[in-house]
N, C-alpha and C positions, 0 to 999 in steps of 0.2 A: 284334278280329283283330290279329295281330302279324305283322310282316314280318321274315323272317330274312335278314340280309345274309351272303353267303359271299365267300370270297376272301381274307379276313384270317386271321391265325393264330387270332384269337378270333372266334367266331361270336356275334353279339350280336342280341338281339331288340329291334326298334324298334316301339313302340306306333304304331298307325295314328293319323292326325290325329283321326279320330272318337273313338278311345279316349282320346286326350289331352284333347280338349274335354269328353268325358263325365265323365272323372275330376274335372276342375275343377268342372263343373256339379253333380256329386253330392256335392261337399264343401259341407256346409251352412254352413260358416263363411266361405267365399270369396265376396266380394260387391263388385261394382265397375262401372265405366263403360268404354265404348268410344267413342273419338273418332277418326274417320278422315277425312282430307282428301286428295283428289287421286286416289284409285284405288278408289273404291267402298268399301263396307263389307265387305271381303273377309275380314277376320279374325273379326269378330263372326258372320259367316255360318256359319263352321265351328261355332260354339257353339250357334247356333240350330238347325242341322241335326242336331247330336248329340243333342238332346233334353234335357229336364230343366233348361233354362236360366232358368226363371222365378225361381229362388231365387239366381241368380248374376248375371244381367245386370240391373243397375239402370237403365241407359240406353244406347242406341246412337245416335250421331248423326254426320252429315257436314255441315259448314258450308262448302259449295262456293262460294257467292257471297262475293266478297271483302269487300263492305260488311257482310254479315251476320257473316262471320267476325271482322272488325274490331270489330264491336259486341259480340261475345262475349269475345274474347281481347285486344282492344286492337290498336293499330297499332305495328308494329315501326319502329325508328328508320331502318332501311335500306329500309323499305317492302316487304320480301320476306316470303314465306310458307313456303318450304321451308328452314327454318333450325333450328338447335339451340335458339335462343332461343324461337322459336315453339312448338316441341315442349314445352319446359319450361313455358311459359305454359299450354299446354293441359293438361298433367299436373296442375299446381298448381291451376288453375281448377276442373277437374272434381273433384279430391280435396276441395277446400274446400266445394264444393256437396254432396258426399256427406256430409261431416261435419256440415254445417248441417241436412241433411234427415233423417238417420238418427241417432237418439239412442243413446248408449252404454248408457243405462239399460235400454232395451228390447232392445238387441242387444250385450250385453257381450263376446261371443266372436267377433263378426264381424271378419274380416281384410279391410280395404278395399283395393281396387286401382283404379288408373286407367291404362288402356292407351291409347296415342295413336300416330298416325303422321301425318306430313305429307309428301307425296311429289309428284313430277312424273314422270309416265310418258313414254314415247317421243313425240316430236313427229311431226306429220304428214309432214314431209320425211324422217323417220327418220335425221336427222343427229345428233340428241342423244338418247341412249337413256334419260336420266332418272336421278334419284337421290332420296333421301329420308332422313328421320330417323324412327326408330322407338324407342319407349321404354315403360317401365312403372314406375309408382310404386306401392309395395305394402307390406303388412305380412305377416310370417309369425307374428306374435303380436299379438293385439289390444291388448296393453299395451305394445307396443314401438314405437319410432319407425319412420318409413318408410324403405324402401330404394329405390334407383333403378338401373335398367339402361338406358342410352341408347346407341344405335348409329346409325351412318351407313351407308347402303347405296348401291350403284351397280348399276343394272339392266344386264344383258347381252343380254337377249332383244330381238327386233325386232318384237314384237307387244304392243300395249297390254293386250289381254285376258290374254295369258300372264303379263305383268308383274303384273297384278292378282292372278292366282291364286298367283303366287310370293310376293307380299306377304302374302296370307292364310295361306299355309303357314308363312312365317317368323314372323308374329305369333302363331300358335298354338303354335309351338315355343318362342317366347320366354316366353309366359305360363306354359306348362307347366313349362319349365325354371326360371323364377323361383320357383315354389312348391315344386317337387319335386327340384330339383337345385342349389339355392342354396348348399348346403354342399360342392359339388364344382364350383366355377366353371369349371374347365378342361373338364370334361365338358359342363357347361351350354353352353359356347361351341361345342363340336363338335356338340352335339345341335341347334343352330340350323339345321343343314343336313339334318336328318331329312326324307326325302322330297323333297329338293332336290339339284340338282347345282351344282357350282361354276361351271359355264358359264351358269347362270341368274342368279347373284347374287354380288356382291362386298361383303364387309363390311370397310370400311377404317378404321373407328374404333369403339371401344367403351369405355365407362366404367362402372364399378361404384361405388356409394356406399351408405352406410347401415350400420347396426349389424351386419348379417350379413356384410358385406363389408369390415369394418374392417381385416382382415389381407390383403386383396387388393391387390396392386401392379398398377395399371392398365398400367404399362409392360410388365410381364411378360405380362399378358393380351394386349397388342398384339403382343408377340413370337409368341404362339400363333397369332394371325391370319396372320402371314407363314409361320410354321413349318407350319401346317396347310393352306397354299395357299388361304386364304380371301381374301387380297389380296396384291398384289405388293410393297407398301411401306406402312410406318406412320411417323408423324412425332411427335417430341417437341419441345415448345417449350422455351425456356431455363429456364422454371420447373419443368421436368421432367415436366409433364403431357402427356397425349395431345392432339394437335391435328389437325384435319382438314387433310390436305395441300392441298386445293383452296383453303382459306381463306388459306394462307400463300403459295401459288405463283401464284395467279390474276393473269395479265397482268403478271408480274414479270420483270425481268432476273434470271437465276439463275446464280450462281457456285457450283460444287460441288467439294468436296475429298473424295476417296475415300481411305480408309486403314483400317488395323487399329486405330490409336489405342489401343494396348495397352502402355503408356498414351499419352495425348496428350503430345507433347514440344515443346520449343522450336522444333524444325525444322518441325513441323506449323503452329505459330502464325506463324512467319516466312513460310512458304509462303502461308498464308491472308492475312496482311496485305499482302505484296508483290504477290500476284496480284490482290487486291481493288483496290489502288492502280492497277494497270494496267487492270483491267476498267472502272473508273469513268471512265477517260480515253478509252474507246472511244466511237465515234459510237453514237448511239441508246441509250446507257446512262444512265438517270436514277438518281442516288444514292438519291432518295426512293422509288424503285420497284425497288430491288435487294434480293434475298434471297440470303444465303449459307447453304449447306447442307453440313453434315458428314455424309457418307454411309458406312455400313458395310454391306457385302454379307453376306448370310446365310452365304456360304461362308467368310467370315472369323470366323464365330461358332462354328465347329465344333472340337471336340476329340475325337479318336479316333472320328470318325464321328457324334458326337452334339453337339447345341448345348449349350455350357456357359452356362447361363442366368445364373449368378452373375457370370461373366466379362463377359457382355453388360451386366449392370446396372452393373458397375464402370466400363465405358467410357462408357456413357450418362450416368452421374452426373457424371463428370469433365468431359465436353464441355458438358453443360448448366450446370455450375457456372461455366464460362467465358463464359456468355451465348450459347452457340451453339444453333442449331436442328439436330436430329439426325434423319436418315432411315435407317431399317433396311429394306433391300430384298432382293429375290430375284434381282436383276440381276447376273449374273456379267459380262456384256459391257456396255461403255459405251454402245453404240448403243441398247440397251434402256432404259437410264437416261434417255437423251436423248429417246427416244420417249415415255417416261412423263411427263417434264416438259412435253413438247409438247402433252399433253392439256389443260394448264392455261394455257400461255403460248406465244405466238408471238414473244416479244421475244428479244433477243440473249442467248445463254448462253455460259458459260465453264466449262472444266474445268481445275483446277489439279492437277498431278500430278508425281511424281518420274520419273526416267529409266526405272526398271524397269517402271513401269506403262505408259509409252508404248511400250516394247519389246513388252510383252504385247499391246497393241492391234494391233500389226502381226504377230501370230503367227496363221498360218492355221488352227491346230488349233481355235480358238474358233469358227470359222465354217463348219465342215464340214456342219453341219445345214442350212445355207441353200443353196437351189438356186443362188443367184448368188455363193456363197462370200464372200470378204472384200470384193469389190467391192460386193455388195449391202449388207453391213454398213456400209461406209464411205459409201455413198450415203445411208443413213439417218442416219449420224452427222454427216457434214459438209454434208449438204444443208441442214440448219438453219443459222441464223445463229450459228455456234459457233466458238470459238477455244480452243486448248489452251495453257495457260501452264505451261511446263516449268521445274521447279526442278532445278538442277544436282546432280550426284553427284560426291563426292570419291573418287577411286580410291586404292588402296593406295600407289601411287607419288607421291601428292600432286597429280596432274593432275586436271582436271575433265572430266566428260562432259557435254556440252551438246547442243543440237539439231544443231550443226555437225559433231560427230564421233561421234554416236550410231550404233551398229551394229545394223542390222536384218538379217533373212535376205536373202541375195542376190536372191531372187525379189521381195522387197518393196522393194528399194532405189529403183527408179524411182517406185513409188507413194509412198514416203515423201518423195522429193524434190518430187513434184508438190504435195503438201499443204504442205510446209514453204515452198517458194518462192512459194506462193500466199497466204502469210500466215496459214495455219490453225494453225501451230505457232510459238509465239514463246517466247524465253527470258526467264526472270526473272533479270535482271542485277543488280538492287539487293538482293541477298541478304546475309544476315549470315554471313560466313565462319566465325564461331565455332560455328555450329550444324551445319555440314556433317558433323561427326564424331559427331553424336548419332543414335542409332538406337533405336527402341522395344524391339527384341528385346534390345539390350544393357542398357537400363534395367531391363527385366523380369527378366533374368538376375541383375542386381545386387540387385534387391529380394528375389528368391527365395533368394539365397545370403546375405542379411543384410549385404552389403557396403555401405560408405559411399560417398558422392559422387554418387549418382544424383539426389539432390534438385536439384542445380544444373542438371541437364539438362531440367528440367520448367518450365512456366510458373509464375508466381508463384501461390502458394496451392494448387497441385495436390499437391505432396508432403505438405503438412500434412493435406490431405483423405485422401490415401492412408493415412497413418499413423493418423489418427483413426478411420477406418472399417475399417482392416485390409484394404484392397483389394489385389488381386493377390497374395495370400499374405503380405502384409507383417505381421510379427508385432508385436503391441501392445507387447511388451517393448522393442522398439526405441525406442518413444516414451519409456518410463521411463528408458532409458539416456541420453536426451538432456535429460531434465528435471533 
């Protein structure tokens, strides 16, 4: 049976879960194991029910007891069970057993797979909805090395049974996509939500590896997660790889800089360094538990209504090359960003920004969708232990705009004064005056026109990377002219 979805320009037939499981079961060369911890054996149940699974399902198990699980997979250093490290141990362990027990001489064409998940469903108090790691290690050719798809999920439903059913659907979609959509990874990603709604499940991290995915950029796949509404934000570590936001943000003091970073300039780095110095001097801020985040909103990744993915890659590469952690989000309003961080940390937070960004915060048009308007938004923004660090702006006449002479809409004047004089908005005074005339859009224009002099406006090493990689439209001939 196939389900037809309507409402889009393209009408697409989606195989039922039974059809997906049955197609896998009827492929005589697909053979593997299911290991599911924490939410029942919901994925393998789909394959048992579809029929014909005797030639596909080598083993199905759930090691619920912690001691028994430790005896099989070993003990994690952090003593935790719902982790990426645990999932990978499960995948590797079960795959090794399959290879030990099934000889290639007897089964030369078998494509082995190991599917696993380790999850925590909603707690009894229904305060913590739960999360988990899901993955598959598999072959698409018996003579080829293994591929892996590993993802992290966050449950949104308020019932454990519903979460279990959701996990079973996701697992079936993943296994089917791994074998039949691996050559179209973007479609594979979208098909993970077949027969699911985004209100049921969030996928906030995914990584592809192996020979069939050697040309897949996991950062671009993460962008698809945000672009497709599968998650509100994704994060990249300084090494450029995807990283789970919870791992980076948990119980941390968080200082965030939002910008276009197109490209990152000396003024961005000066704002970062000076605001960090001020942040670390605040009460309740521990330097060893502080995380700086460079955030780019999805609205800043659009060109003519579409996301310019190469442009996104250029920005991310440069920020990561400077040793920064990058967050790509769907949050246009700052209060939503702060709410997002508050999921992971109750510690003090800071926002470093320029004058124009602060003016935007006090613009009522961004809050018309809220029943409480701007007051509701500000309650969410400043209710938390948060402070804004304001970087000055140099005007055309040479004067500076700071928190003392910043102009907001007349209706917002008293509200602005309230937050300023209560210490929620503070000026960055120890700024570098030489950077005040540096603007990303000016640098970008100079690069596009082939003009000289933009290199001095960027942090050390950034201009070299831009020229070497031909970022932002920089012509490689420019390099040869300088050599």
